N, C-alpha and C positions, 0 to 999 in steps of 0.2 A: 347185225351189230345197228343198219340204218336204223331198222325198230328203235331201237335201244336207244341208239343215239338224237333221237327226235324225242322217242317217248317219256325220258326223263324229265330233260329240261321243262316240255310243255306240263306235264305233271306237275311241276316245282310251278309253274305259275301260275297256273288252271287252279290249284290249291290255294295258293297265295304266299308259301313258301318263299315266291323271293317276286318283287312287286318291284316293276320299273314302269315310270308313266312315260317316258319319253320309248318311241321305238322298241318296244316289246318283241316285234317281229326280226328284227334284225339282232336283240340278245340270244334270240329263244336258234336262230340259226348259227351265231358264229358259238355256241353252249354246241350244238347239236358237230358242228364243223371243228371245234375243237374235239370231243369227245375218240369223233368219229375217225382222224388224224391217222395214229398211231398203226390202225386195223391193217390197212387198206394197203400198208406199206408192203406187208408180207403176202400180200396175192399179188401183188405189183411182179413181183421176185418170179423171172421165168425158171420154172424147175428142170426148163432141157441144158439149163449152164451147170444140169451136178456133173452133167458126163463128161463137159470141163475143165469143172473144176477136179473130178477125178483123176483126170491127166497129167493137170497139172501136181499133185501130188504125188503122180507117178513120178518125173522128172525131178521132181526136190528131192523126194525120199534116196534116187543112187545118189545124189550128191552128200546128201545127208549119211545114209550110214551104211558105214565101211562092208556091213558082211551081207550086201546082196548086192547083188550081180549082174541078174537077167528079172525080167519079167516076172520069171515063176517066183523066184525068190520075193519079191513085195505079193505076189498073191499069199502064198506062203507063210508071210509072216506077219505081212496087216490086212488081207482080205476081209475078213471078221470087220478089224475099226474102221475099212472102206464103207460096206456094204449098210454095219448101222448111223454113219456118219449122211454117205452121199448115195443111199437105197442100190440095192443089186439092178442089172442091167433089166435083168423078168419079171419082178418086184410088179404087182398092183395092188393099190390100195385101195379097199372096198369102204364102204362109207362108215362100218361101225371103225375101224384104225383111224379113218379121217379124222369121229369125230370122236374119238380118246383124243388125238393129237395135238386139234384141233380147239379145244377149248379151256387152254390159259387166253387163247387173245380173248375171246366170249367176256370170263371172268375178268379181263384190265378193264373193257369196254367196261361194263358195267361200273368196278367201282373206278373211271374216272369218273362217269357220268354221276356218281353221287360225288363224286368230290369235288366237282366243279356247282351244284347245286348245292355241298357244305360252303363252301368258299363263299356262294353269293345267298347266303341263309341270312331273308331280312326280318330280323323278332318283330314279331306281333305290338309289339308295346309302343311304336316309335311313333304311329298313327297317320303320316305319311311316309308313298310310297319313295324310293330311292327313281330317284329321276336323270342319273347316269347307271352303263352298266356295271362299275365299280367303285360305285357309290361304296357299297357291302363292303368289300375288300377293307375292313382297318382291324382286323384282328391276329395273333400270328397263326389260325389254327388257317386263314384263306392264307398268309402267305408261304406258309411251307407246303400246303398243297402246288401252289403255283412254282415253287421252287424244285420238289420231284417232278411234278408236270414237265417242265421247261428241261430235264436232266431226261426224263423217259425220252420226249419227242429228239433230243439230239442224240437222246445214244440209237433209236430206231435207227432214224435217218443214217448215220455214222457204222452200225452192224445192215443195214440194205447195201451200201453202200461199200463192202467189204465181202455180197453177198453170205454175212453172219446172221442172216432172222431169222430166227427158229422162235417155234414155241415157248420155248427154255423165255425166253427174255421175257417176254410177257409174265409170267407168271414171277420175276424180277420184279416186274413194274407194279401190280398190284402188290407184289412184299415190302416195297418200295413208301407208295402209297400209304399203306398202311400203319408200315413203320414212323412214318414224319405225323401222321398226326398224330399219331402215339406222345414223341415227344413234344411236338409243341401245345397237346393238354403239358402237357408234363413240362414247361417254361413257359404257360400263362400260369400254372399254379403258384412260382416263387417269384415273376415280377410285381412289379410295380403298378398299381390300378392304371385304367387308358388314359386315365386325368391328369399322368404326367406330363409332362414336359419329355424327356425325355423317351417317353412310348413312341413314340410316330419315327423316330427319327432310330429310334438305336436297334428297340424289342423285335418291329417289324421285318428291319432290313434281316438282322439276325433269325427271326425268321425263314428267312427265302433261303438264308445261309445252310439252314439247315434241312430244307428239304432237299437242296442240290446235296450237299455233302450230311449226313446223318452221323457221318462216324466226327464230324465237329459238335458234336451236341454228347456226344462220349465223352469225347476229347474234356470239355471244359464238364462233363461231371465225375470225370478220374478224378481233373486237377482238384476241384470241389473237395472234392472225396480224402484229396492225398493234403490236402491242406488241414483239413480242420478233423478229421476222421481217424484215419489209416495213416498219420505217419510216420507209423512202426514198419507197419507193410507198405510202403510204396515201392515196392521192385514188383509184387506182384499188377498193380494195377498199371505198370506204362509199357507201352507199346516197342517188345523189341526189334531188330530190323525193319523196318517201315519200307515200302515196296516204293517210296519217296525219294530213297537213296537212291536209285537206279536211275539214270540219264536216261534222257529220251520216253519216261512214262509219264502219259497225260494223267488229266482228270477218269475220261472214259477206258484210256485202255488199264490205267488201275483197278477201275467198276471190272470191267469183262475179269480178267485175271481172278478178280476175288470169288466171282461167279464160275470160276474154276474149280476153287478151292485153295488160290495159290496168295495166300494173307500177304506175308512175308519174305523177307531177303530168301530166307532157308528154305521154303517151301519151293520158292523159283526155282529154285538154283537142281533140289533132289525129289520135283516133278517130272513126270512122263512127258518132255520133249517132243516126243514123237504125237503126245494124244493131243499137248496143246498146240500144235502146229491144225489139225485135224481139226480144233474142237472151236477155237476159235480162230481160224483164218483173218490172226495176224499177216504180216508179211516176213517169210521167214528169213532172211535177212536182221529184222528188227528183233525179233523172236529169240534167234540163236547170239546175237549182240549183250538182250539183257540179261538172259544164263548165263554167261559168258561173263558180266561182270558182277551180277550174285555169288560164283563163284570164288570169284577173288576178292571180294570185301568178306565175305563168309571166312574165308583162312586165315583173312588180318585182321579184321576187326571182332575181337573179344563180345560177344554178348552176354554169355556169365554175369557179367559184371557191371555195375548201375552206368558208367563211365571209362571208355576204354580213349582215352585221348593222346597214348601212343599207337594206336593202330590209326585214329584219323590222321594222326600227321603224316605216319606213312603212306595212307593210301593220296595223301597231298602230297607228300614229294613227288611218288608215281608217275601222280596223274599231273605234272608240271614238267618232269619229263618225257608224258606221250603215252606213257603207259596208263590204260582206264580198262582191264580185263585182261583175263588170265594167259588167254593164248597170245596176247600183247605182251607180256611178263614171259611164259618159252622161249618165244623168237627172241627179244633183247639181251638175254640171259646168253644167246650163242655169239652175241659179237662182242668178243674180246676184248677190242679194242674200246670200250666204253664201258668195262666192266665192274670200274672201280666207283661211276655214280650209281650203278646199280644197287651195290650194295651199301654204299650213302645213302642208301633214298630208305632201305628195308632195315637199316641201324634201331636198337633201338640209341634211346640216352645212357650218355657214358659209356659202350660197349665198342670191346676193344675193336678193332677190323677185321681182327679172325673169329672173335666170335661171328661177327655181322654177316663172312662169309658163307659160317656152319648153317646161318640164317638163313641164308641163302637157300644154301644148297635144300635145308629142311622142306624147305615152302615151297620149292618145285618138284621134290617130290611130293609134298603131299597134295601140290593140284595134278600133278599126270595118276595117282591116283582117284581121284573124284571122279565120280560114278558116270556124265556125260561129256568127260571133255574130249575123249575120243571124238566122238563124235560134231563137236565144235570144230577138235582141230582136221579133220575130214573135211566139215564144208570152207573152211579156210583153206586147204591143201588144193578143194579142183576148185576155187575161182582160177587155177592157172590154168591155162589154155595151152596146150603144146604143138610146137609148130610141124607139121608133116607135110615134106615134098613127095611127088607121084611124078616120075618122069620116067616119060612112054618113049615105043621105039617108035620104026614109022611106020608099024601099021594100026596104032594108036592104042597100042596095047600096054597095060603097064608093066613096065621094066623092073622098077624097082620102088622101095616105100621107104621115103626115110624120116624119123620123128624124132621131133627135140625135145627133151622134157625139161621142160624150165627150175631152175636152181630153187629149191623152198628152207625158207629160213624154218620154218615148222619141222622139230625131231624128233630126235628119237629119245622118250622119256628115259628105260632102259637102259641105253648106253652115251649119253648127251655128246662126250666127249672121246670118243672113239672114232680113230680113224677110219678105219675098218668100214663100220654102219657108217660115217660121212659119204664114204667112197660104194656103198650100196644103195646109198638113196641116189646118190646122183647118177644113179649108173643103169639102174634098177625103175622104169616106167611104173608109177601109182596104177588102181584101174582108173579110166579114164571115161565120160558119162558118153563118149563120141564110140568110143570098142565097143561099149555096151549095146549100144542104139543099132 
């Protein structure tokens, strides 16, 4: 990596591809450091921390999965996945395996080095060399690469802080750089000539945004096709249920989910939650909350139609009541004193109260039947800590142990209105982490 990061800019300056009259040594050093910077972050991560991450996952899966009660259950159900992500305790990495595992980092370093050379390329017809390092940055291709590099560098730093920086991330960097170069070439082919007044003020910043968000160029291209070419097949080009509808998802989290094959809300609601927990290493509370939101949105908003204003209005009314996820709705439904407000929130336009009541019951039934709702409700249940009191005799030996189970609003979907079920939930303690461990 060090050889590539230094050799590529030195060769570019030596062959005249990049001509800088002022401080060429500083320019070479800057390009070399910028090329090499993303790669060493991978090697700075302490591999000994993988055992700590494994222990943390075992603790979290006890709280998330209602079907595991011992470490043997965790090992039997998730042992293969944990060994794949965290490696087995007795595994030794050979030189061949290390080479196969680390080659994406080398390829991304070469790609970034070529990108910097291409961004600083000085045409031979210019006559005089550039006096500044950034004088050559005057075309969409250079700004698109800078945008891609900006995003990639921040992604590496973010994933490094989350202990999630793996060779697969560098494959995504290589693909992103190549993709934005192609999109920049397309942009350069359709915009006006560089001599126009709006070129520097509009096209170059747009190229940088394309580098940060390649999806932006795809949206612009899609809107152009919808407007001029495919007006009758507009539905085929629309992005249904985008991840931007989920609260708390920023640019880098969306990119991380897309890397794992989760491009929209429907995929987030039905993707393997445990697999996302292992692969992304996003904090479990945030990941559970996103899936919880996705389940509610998926059951309310009709994505099969071009627009669903009624579904959007229902979500807005529920949000005004403080209900932003599926488990929020299930918990609020048990509050009989506020049931009228909840029924009015889910009611459609010109719908009778009886029909709105039936709609609420059907919605709750559908939510309870969702694939991951049991796991999410278990996570919410096990956030409540029971009070445990131990009375000692005169010899210091435990004489009695009393455990108070906190009341819980998250209900049994099968018999939500049953008093017997309510009493059973109140006096039958669930499995708790302290009891398991």
